[in-house]
N, CA, C and O atoms as CSV, one atom per row, in Angstrom:
chain,resi,resn,atom,element,x,y,z
A,1,UNK,N,N,105.984,98.279,77.943
A,1,UNK,CA,C,105.602,99.473,79.586
A,1,UNK,C,C,106.137,98.468,80.435
A,1,UNK,O,O,106.303,97.255,80.307
A,2,UNK,N,N,106.467,99.674,81.756
A,2,UNK,CA,C,107.270,99.259,83.275
A,2,UNK,C,C,106.896,98.044,83.789
A,2,UNK,O,O,105.696,98.071,84.062
A,3,UNK,N,N,107.401,97.010,84.032
A,3,UNK,CA,C,107.140,95.706,84.734
A,3,UNK,C,C,106.170,96.345,86.146
A,3,UNK,O,O,105.125,96.113,86.754
A,4,UNK,N,N,106.991,97.008,86.146
A,4,UNK,CA,C,106.090,97.787,87.920
A,4,UNK,C,C,104.746,97.711,87.711
A,4,UNK,O,O,103.968,97.005,88.352
A,5,UNK,N,N,104.347,98.796,86.373
A,5,UNK,CA,C,103.285,99.608,86.171
A,5,UNK,C,C,102.210,98.142,85.695
A,5,UNK,O,O,100.991,97.992,85.790
A,6,UNK,N,N,102.996,97.482,85.316
A,6,UNK,CA,C,101.894,95.871,85.028
A,6,UNK,C,C,101.513,95.189,86.236
A,6,UNK,O,O,100.417,94.768,86.605
A,7,UNK,N,N,102.925,95.164,86.903
A,7,UNK,CA,C,102.810,94.517,88.165
A,7,UNK,C,C,101.476,95.094,89.213
A,7,UNK,O,O,100.802,94.331,89.905
A,8,UNK,N,N,101.306,96.404,89.156
A,8,UNK,CA,C,100.397,97.009,89.876
A,8,UNK,C,C,98.584,97.088,89.434
A,8,UNK,O,O,97.579,97.201,90.135
A,9,UNK,N,N,98.773,96.979,88.098
A,9,UNK,CA,C,97.425,96.641,87.497
A,9,UNK,C,C,96.972,95.289,87.631
A,9,UNK,O,O,95.798,95.016,87.880
A,10,UNK,N,N,98.276,94.056,87.402
A,10,UNK,CA,C,97.317,92.982,87.612
A,10,UNK,C,C,97.441,92.746,89.499
A,10,UNK,O,O,96.629,91.900,89.874
A,11,UNK,N,N,97.987,93.129,90.236
A,11,UNK,CA,C,97.611,93.665,91.718
A,11,UNK,C,C,96.716,93.693,92.270
A,11,UNK,O,O,96.416,92.927,93.186
A,12,UNK,N,N,95.616,95.224,91.536
A,12,UNK,CA,C,94.411,95.478,92.075
A,12,UNK,C,C,93.554,94.594,91.306
A,12,UNK,O,O,92.527,94.289,91.913
A,13,UNK,N,N,93.672,94.108,90.180
A,13,UNK,CA,C,92.972,93.332,89.469
A,13,UNK,C,C,92.826,91.845,89.829
A,13,UNK,O,O,92.266,91.029,89.096
A,14,UNK,N,N,93.406,91.549,91.081
A,14,UNK,CA,C,93.454,89.973,91.794
A,14,UNK,C,C,92.606,90.403,92.826
A,14,UNK,O,O,92.597,89.560,93.722
A,15,UNK,N,N,91.941,91.300,93.052
A,15,UNK,CA,C,91.106,91.473,94.290
A,15,UNK,C,C,89.636,91.155,93.755
A,15,UNK,O,O,89.096,91.824,92.874
A,16,UNK,N,N,89.051,90.061,94.385
A,16,UNK,CA,C,87.554,89.408,93.609
A,16,UNK,C,C,86.701,90.945,93.094
A,16,UNK,O,O,86.320,90.969,91.923
A,17,UNK,N,N,86.436,92.134,93.943
A,17,UNK,CA,C,85.791,93.027,94.648
A,17,UNK,C,C,85.948,93.845,93.114
A,17,UNK,O,O,85.185,94.028,92.166
A,18,UNK,N,N,87.559,94.273,93.472
A,18,UNK,CA,C,88.022,95.300,92.343
A,18,UNK,C,C,87.942,94.556,90.981
A,18,UNK,O,O,87.772,95.345,90.052
A,19,UNK,N,N,88.025,93.155,90.582
A,19,UNK,CA,C,87.724,92.594,89.343
A,19,UNK,C,C,86.752,92.863,89.006
A,19,UNK,O,O,86.718,93.504,87.956
A,20,UNK,N,N,85.636,92.584,89.583
A,20,UNK,CA,C,84.378,92.535,89.202
A,20,UNK,C,C,83.728,94.305,89.220
A,20,UNK,O,O,82.534,94.534,89.025
A,21,UNK,N,N,84.267,94.888,89.361
A,21,UNK,CA,C,84.099,96.127,89.610
A,21,UNK,C,C,84.376,96.554,88.135
A,21,UNK,O,O,83.523,96.961,87.346
A,22,UNK,N,N,85.934,96.368,87.848
A,22,UNK,CA,C,86.371,96.660,86.654
A,22,UNK,C,C,85.800,95.802,85.361
A,22,UNK,O,O,85.906,96.359,84.268
A,23,UNK,N,N,85.329,94.766,85.397
A,23,UNK,CA,C,84.791,94.223,84.476
A,23,UNK,C,C,83.304,94.481,84.177
A,23,UNK,O,O,82.654,93.943,83.281
A,24,UNK,N,N,82.902,95.322,85.003
A,24,UNK,CA,C,81.618,96.089,85.227
A,24,UNK,C,C,81.497,97.686,83.883
A,24,UNK,O,O,80.863,98.077,82.903
A,25,UNK,N,N,82.522,98.029,84.730
A,25,UNK,CA,C,83.276,99.366,83.722
A,25,UNK,C,C,83.766,99.253,82.472
A,25,UNK,O,O,83.676,100.137,81.619
A,26,UNK,N,N,84.474,97.813,82.271
A,26,UNK,CA,C,84.403,97.613,81.055
A,26,UNK,C,C,83.439,97.598,80.216
A,26,UNK,O,O,83.347,98.326,79.228
A,27,UNK,N,N,82.474,96.556,80.658
A,27,UNK,CA,C,81.301,96.371,79.846
A,27,UNK,C,C,80.716,97.468,79.371
A,27,UNK,O,O,80.371,97.702,78.213
A,28,UNK,N,N,80.593,98.335,80.621
A,28,UNK,CA,C,79.945,99.762,79.808
A,28,UNK,C,C,80.574,100.233,78.847
A,28,UNK,O,O,79.822,101.017,78.268
A,29,UNK,N,N,81.470,100.186,78.397
A,29,UNK,CA,C,82.358,100.758,77.324
A,29,UNK,C,C,82.658,102.072,77.330
A,29,UNK,O,O,82.704,102.501,78.483
A,30,UNK,N,N,82.888,102.910,76.477
A,30,UNK,CA,C,83.347,103.871,76.694
A,30,UNK,C,C,82.426,104.970,77.269
A,30,UNK,O,O,83.076,105.667,78.049
A,31,UNK,N,N,81.668,105.208,77.204
A,31,UNK,CA,C,80.674,106.007,78.127
A,31,UNK,C,C,80.593,105.865,79.723
A,31,UNK,O,O,80.227,106.737,80.511
A,32,UNK,N,N,80.985,104.671,79.990
A,32,UNK,CA,C,81.448,104.703,81.961
A,32,UNK,C,C,80.197,103.789,82.553
A,32,UNK,O,O,79.429,103.001,82.002
A,33,UNK,N,N,80.267,104.019,83.243
A,33,UNK,CA,C,78.983,103.806,84.143
A,33,UNK,C,C,78.877,104.411,85.763
A,33,UNK,O,O,79.812,104.365,86.563
A,34,UNK,N,N,77.783,104.874,85.991
A,34,UNK,CA,C,77.807,105.424,86.920
A,34,UNK,C,C,77.901,104.582,88.347
A,34,UNK,O,O,77.475,103.465,88.640
A,35,UNK,N,N,78.710,105.676,89.198
A,35,UNK,CA,C,79.089,105.300,90.432
A,35,UNK,C,C,78.131,104.543,91.322
A,35,UNK,O,O,78.451,103.550,91.976
A,36,UNK,N,N,76.857,105.125,91.295
A,36,UNK,CA,C,75.565,105.031,91.864
A,36,UNK,C,C,75.232,103.897,91.272
A,36,UNK,O,O,74.628,103.280,92.150
A,37,UNK,N,N,75.263,103.108,90.111
A,37,UNK,CA,C,75.104,101.826,89.702
A,37,UNK,C,C,75.867,100.828,89.881
A,37,UNK,O,O,75.377,99.713,90.062
A,38,UNK,N,N,77.396,101.061,89.864
A,38,UNK,CA,C,77.808,99.909,90.909
A,38,UNK,C,C,77.273,99.636,91.709
A,38,UNK,O,O,76.662,98.593,91.942
A,39,UNK,N,N,77.471,100.960,92.554
A,39,UNK,CA,C,77.173,100.421,94.166
A,39,UNK,C,C,75.766,99.762,94.509
A,39,UNK,O,O,75.721,98.944,95.428
A,40,UNK,N,N,74.470,100.133,93.711
A,40,UNK,CA,C,73.572,99.137,93.082
A,40,UNK,C,C,73.517,97.820,93.064
A,40,UNK,O,O,72.873,96.983,93.698
A,41,UNK,N,N,74.481,97.776,92.041
A,41,UNK,CA,C,74.766,95.944,91.435
A,41,UNK,C,C,75.457,95.128,92.434
A,41,UNK,O,O,75.188,93.965,92.735
A,42,UNK,N,N,76.317,95.824,92.880
A,42,UNK,CA,C,77.266,95.092,93.961
A,42,UNK,C,C,76.581,94.978,95.635
A,42,UNK,O,O,76.722,94.105,96.492
A,43,UNK,N,N,75.935,96.048,95.637
A,43,UNK,CA,C,75.273,95.979,97.422
A,43,UNK,C,C,76.567,96.420,98.378
A,43,UNK,O,O,76.702,95.932,99.500
A,44,UNK,N,N,77.253,97.128,97.976
A,44,UNK,CA,C,78.373,97.809,99.112
A,44,UNK,C,C,78.455,99.255,99.257
A,44,UNK,O,O,78.281,100.162,98.442
A,45,UNK,N,N,78.900,99.249,101.051
A,45,UNK,CA,C,78.729,100.509,101.273
A,45,UNK,C,C,79.668,101.696,100.119
A,45,UNK,O,O,80.646,101.347,99.458
A,46,UNK,N,N,79.179,102.842,100.117
A,46,UNK,CA,C,79.970,103.577,98.920
A,46,UNK,C,C,81.452,103.583,99.648
A,46,UNK,O,O,82.498,103.360,99.039
A,47,UNK,N,N,81.371,103.836,100.862
A,47,UNK,CA,C,82.850,103.618,101.468
A,47,UNK,C,C,83.898,103.238,101.182
A,47,UNK,O,O,84.985,103.816,101.183
A,48,UNK,N,N,83.431,101.568,100.749
A,48,UNK,CA,C,83.908,100.748,100.469
A,48,UNK,C,C,83.979,100.587,98.761
A,48,UNK,O,O,84.813,99.915,98.153
A,49,UNK,N,N,83.015,101.287,98.240
A,49,UNK,CA,C,83.520,101.193,96.727
A,49,UNK,C,C,84.295,102.119,96.172
A,49,UNK,O,O,84.830,102.066,95.065
A,50,UNK,N,N,84.358,103.199,97.174
A,50,UNK,CA,C,85.298,104.232,96.600
A,50,UNK,C,C,86.561,103.550,97.017
A,50,UNK,O,O,87.279,103.218,96.073
A,51,UNK,N,N,86.892,103.334,97.924
A,51,UNK,CA,C,88.214,102.431,98.421
A,51,UNK,C,C,88.666,101.560,96.942
A,51,UNK,O,O,89.811,101.678,96.506
A,52,UNK,N,N,87.829,100.849,96.374
A,52,UNK,CA,C,88.287,100.033,95.307
A,52,UNK,C,C,88.316,100.458,94.022
A,52,UNK,O,O,89.093,99.996,93.187
A,53,UNK,N,N,87.181,101.671,93.718
A,53,UNK,CA,C,87.781,102.854,92.574
A,53,UNK,C,C,89.018,103.278,92.518
A,53,UNK,O,O,89.890,103.316,91.650
A,54,UNK,N,N,88.888,103.710,94.037
A,54,UNK,CA,C,90.440,104.568,94.009
A,54,UNK,C,C,91.834,103.915,93.837
A,54,UNK,O,O,92.868,104.531,93.583
A,55,UNK,N,N,91.681,102.245,94.057
A,55,UNK,CA,C,92.672,101.310,93.878
A,55,UNK,C,C,93.200,101.247,92.187
A,55,UNK,O,O,94.349,101.420,91.779
A,56,UNK,N,N,92.033,100.959,91.423
A,56,UNK,CA,C,92.070,100.962,90.147
A,56,UNK,C,C,92.028,102.230,89.652
A,56,UNK,O,O,91.823,102.177,88.439
A,57,UNK,N,N,92.131,103.356,90.055
A,57,UNK,CA,C,92.265,104.297,89.482
A,57,UNK,C,C,93.636,104.943,89.475
A,57,UNK,O,O,93.970,105.780,88.638
A,58,UNK,N,N,94.610,104.392,90.711
A,58,UNK,CA,C,96.047,104.805,91.098
A,58,UNK,C,C,96.452,103.430,89.887
A,58,UNK,O,O,97.527,103.662,89.333
A,59,UNK,N,N,96.034,102.596,89.593
A,59,UNK,CA,C,96.737,101.411,89.007
A,59,UNK,C,C,96.870,102.102,87.349
A,59,UNK,O,O,97.746,101.878,86.514
A,60,UNK,N,N,95.614,103.038,87.245
A,60,UNK,CA,C,95.853,103.721,85.742
A,60,UNK,C,C,94.527,102.511,84.978
A,60,UNK,O,O,94.486,102.380,83.754
A,61,UNK,N,N,93.595,101.771,85.858
A,61,UNK,CA,C,92.922,101.149,85.035
A,61,UNK,C,C,91.657,101.911,84.839
A,61,UNK,O,O,91.031,101.352,83.939
A,62,UNK,N,N,91.092,102.814,85.235
A,62,UNK,CA,C,90.027,103.122,85.436
A,62,UNK,C,C,90.278,104.919,85.483
A,62,UNK,O,O,91.225,105.498,86.015
A,63,UNK,N,N,89.124,105.532,84.757
A,63,UNK,CA,C,89.372,107.046,85.119
A,63,UNK,C,C,87.974,107.427,85.626
A,63,UNK,O,O,87.091,106.572,85.570
A,64,UNK,N,N,87.694,108.717,86.145
A,64,UNK,CA,C,85.997,108.948,86.238
A,64,UNK,C,C,85.802,110.612,85.942
A,64,UNK,O,O,86.497,111.572,86.279
A,65,UNK,N,N,84.493,110.514,85.129
A,65,UNK,CA,C,84.317,111.766,84.685
A,65,UNK,C,C,83.023,112.090,85.667
A,65,UNK,O,O,82.430,111.135,86.167
A,66,UNK,N,N,82.609,113.387,85.927
A,66,UNK,CA,C,81.623,113.818,86.390
A,66,UNK,C,C,80.733,114.693,85.413
A,66,UNK,O,O,81.244,115.646,84.825
A,67,UNK,N,N,79.297,114.337,85.231
A,67,UNK,CA,C,78.302,114.641,84.668
A,67,UNK,C,C,77.320,115.701,85.298
A,67,UNK,O,O,76.186,115.247,85.145
A,68,UNK,N,N,77.277,116.688,85.820
A,68,UNK,CA,C,76.399,117.417,86.790
A,68,UNK,C,C,76.696,116.883,87.816
A,68,UNK,O,O,77.784,117.154,88.324
A,69,UNK,N,N,75.702,115.846,88.508
A,69,UNK,CA,C,75.669,115.905,89.916
A,69,UNK,C,C,76.175,113.856,89.874
A,69,UNK,O,O,76.482,113.262,90.908
A,70,UNK,N,N,76.145,113.353,88.851
A,70,UNK,CA,C,76.464,111.823,88.588
A,70,UNK,C,C,78.401,111.688,88.110
A,70,UNK,O,O,78.920,112.184,87.111
A,71,UNK,N,N,78.926,111.066,88.937
A,71,UNK,CA,C,80.104,110.298,88.731
A,71,UNK,C,C,80.352,109.035,88.095
A,71,UNK,O,O,80.104,108.001,88.716
A,72,UNK,N,N,80.854,108.996,86.822
A,72,UNK,CA,C,81.080,107.979,85.923
A,72,UNK,C,C,82.372,107.548,86.230
A,72,UNK,O,O,83.311,108.322,86.414
A,73,UNK,N,N,82.464,105.965,86.306
A,73,UNK,CA,C,83.523,105.268,86.129
A,73,UNK,C,C,83.762,104.731,84.625
A,73,UNK,O,O,82.895,103.990,84.162
A,74,UNK,N,N,84.818,105.038,83.879
A,74,UNK,CA,C,85.451,104.643,82.598
A,74,UNK,C,C,86.469,103.876,82.564
A,74,UNK,O,O,87.289,104.349,83.351
A,75,UNK,N,N,86.944,102.778,81.994
A,75,UNK,CA,C,87.788,101.653,81.950
A,75,UNK,C,C,88.931,102.730,80.712
A,75,UNK,O,O,88.572,103.431,79.766
A,76,UNK,N,N,90.068,102.505,81.146
A,76,UNK,CA,C,91.316,102.783,80.396
A,76,UNK,C,C,91.723,101.677,79.771
A,76,UNK,O,O,92.364,100.745,80.256
A,77,UNK,N,N,91.152,101.870,78.179
A,77,UNK,CA,C,91.194,100.701,77.538
A,77,UNK,C,C,92.208,100.604,76.983
A,77,UNK,O,O,92.466,99.551,76.400
A,78,UNK,N,N,93.201,101.783,76.988
A,78,UNK,CA,C,94.685,101.584,76.165
A,78,UNK,C,C,94.999,101.419,77.651
A,78,UNK,O,O,95.207,102.599,77.931
A,79,UNK,N,N,95.168,100.758,78.766
A,79,UNK,CA,C,96.417,100.480,79.763
A,79,UNK,C,C,95.919,99.084,79.931
A,79,UNK,O,O,96.751,98.264,80.321
A,80,UNK,N,N,94.330,98.551,79.632
A,80,UNK,CA,C,94.323,97.116,79.517
A,80,UNK,C,C,94.728,96.433,78.448
A,80,UNK,O,O,94.942,95.232,78.282
A,81,UNK,N,N,94.820,97.528,77.615
A,81,UNK,CA,C,95.511,96.907,76.389
A,81,UNK,C,C,96.830,96.428,76.489
A,81,UNK,O,O,97.209,95.389,75.950
A,82,UNK,N,N,97.466,97.099,77.107
A,82,UNK,CA,C,98.886,97.047,77.456
A,82,UNK,C,C,98.979,95.857,78.402
A,82,UNK,O,O,99.752,94.999,77.975
A,83,UNK,N,N,98.495,95.610,79.390
A,83,UNK,CA,C,98.675,94.784,80.171
A,83,UNK,C,C,98.619,93.375,79.392
A,83,UNK,O,O,99.575,92.603,79.330
A,84,UNK,N,N,97.265,93.139,78.766
A,84,UNK,CA,C,97.123,92.186,78.118
A,84,UNK,C,C,98.312,92.139,77.078
A,84,UNK,O,O,99.114,91.230,77.294
A,85,UNK,N,N,98.588,92.988,75.937
A,85,UNK,CA,C,99.872,92.732,75.128
A,85,UNK,C,C,101.204,92.560,75.709
A,85,UNK,O,O,102.164,92.498,74.942
A,86,UNK,N,N,101.373,92.477,76.953
A,86,UNK,CA,C,102.456,92.321,77.666
A,86,UNK,C,C,102.423,90.853,77.560
A,86,UNK,O,O,103.194,90.132,76.928
A,87,UNK,N,N,101.451,90.539,78.248
A,87,UNK,CA,C,100.848,88.901,78.404
A,87,UNK,C,C,101.109,87.979,77.380
A,87,UNK,O,O,101.542,86.829,77.460
A,88,UNK,N,N,100.731,88.758,76.248
A,88,UNK,CA,C,100.427,87.901,74.924
A,88,UNK,C,C,101.850,87.849,74.403
A,88,UNK,O,O,102.151,86.813,73.810
A,89,UNK,N,N,102.993,89.009,74.550
A,89,UNK,CA,C,103.577,89.190,73.559
A,89,UNK,C,C,104.572,88.313,74.406
A,89,UNK,O,O,105.170,87.819,73.450
A,90,UNK,N,N,105.094,87.842,75.354
A,90,UNK,CA,C,105.754,86.987,75.782
A,90,UNK,C,C,105.446,85.585,75.808
A,90,UNK,O,O,106.155,84.795,76.431
A,91,UNK,N,N,104.111,85.125,74.963
A,91,UNK,CA,C,103.782,84.128,75.231
A,91,UNK,C,C,104.473,83.290,74.049
A,91,UNK,O,O,104.479,83.665,72.876
A,92,UNK,N,N,105.210,81.789,74.645
A,92,UNK,CA,C,105.821,81.089,73.673
A,92,UNK,C,C,107.422,81.861,73.302
A,92,UNK,O,O,108.336,81.225,72.777
A,93,UNK,N,N,107.520,83.234,73.663
A,93,UNK,CA,C,109.327,83.716,73.363
A,93,UNK,C,C,110.438,82.570,73.848
A,93,UNK,O,O,111.323,82.259,73.051
A,94,UNK,N,N,110.402,82.167,74.701
A,94,UNK,CA,C,111.487,81.012,74.511
A,94,UNK,C,C,111.323,79.791,74.310
A,94,UNK,O,O,112.339,79.123,74.506
A,95,UNK,N,N,110.315,79.171,73.951
A,95,UNK,CA,C,109.950,78.281,72.923
A,95,UNK,C,C,110.480,78.506,71.306
A,95,UNK,O,O,110.793,77.879,70.295
A,96,UNK,N,N,110.367,79.574,71.729
A,96,UNK,CA,C,110.447,80.090,69.581
A,96,UNK,C,C,112.173,80.274,69.623
A,96,UNK,O,O,112.854,80.212,68.600
A,97,UNK,N,N,112.637,80.467,70.739
A,97,UNK,CA,C,114.138,80.837,70.521
A,97,UNK,C,C,115.088,79.634,70.703
A,97,UNK,O,O,116.189,79.459,70.181
A,98,UNK,N,N,114.368,78.794,71.620
A,98,UNK,CA,C,114.978,77.342,71.478
A,98,UNK,C,C,115.261,76.986,70.299
A,98,UNK,O,O,116.406,76.852,69.867
A,99,UNK,N,N,113.976,76.759,69.530
A,99,UNK,CA,C,113.534,76.261,68.182
A,99,UNK,C,C,114.750,76.886,66.912
A,99,UNK,O,O,115.341,76.306,66.002
A,100,UNK,N,N,114.753,78.244,67.361
A,100,UNK,CA,C,115.360,78.644,66.453
A,100,UNK,C,C,117.060,78.610,66.448
A,100,UNK,O,O,117.851,78.716,65.511
A,101,UNK,N,N,117.246,78.442,67.718
A,101,UNK,CA,C,118.703,77.340,68.164
A,101,UNK,C,C,119.130,76.139,68.040
A,101,UNK,O,O,120.234,75.743,68.413
A,102,UNK,N,N,118.321,75.526,67.536
A,102,UNK,CA,C,118.380,73.826,67.553
A,102,UNK,C,C,118.407,73.777,65.965
A,102,UNK,O,O,118.636,72.712,65.392
A,103,UNK,N,N,118.217,74.712,65.412
A,103,UNK,CA,C,117.953,74.622,63.636
A,103,UNK,C,C,119.294,75.064,62.964
A,103,UNK,O,O,119.389,75.093,61.737
């Protein structure tokens, strides 16, 4: 995955309120969580919540689904996995390369 895409995701997750929102969305699983529930849980104005949701959505970390009058936020688990994999795949890569070259 493009490093710019990873950097944008990490940037958006670097804000405490957005990280809290994303955590609640991830915890809700594949069915997602109603925006009204998020607002109630966080006790923040709707406009502020909307701004943070928009930032997370622009980074591809969440999507939204409407059911009747209720708007749900749903985690994009594939994107989350890509960010985690990017970090994990690089773990100790230089150490392993230096070990091979010294053999």
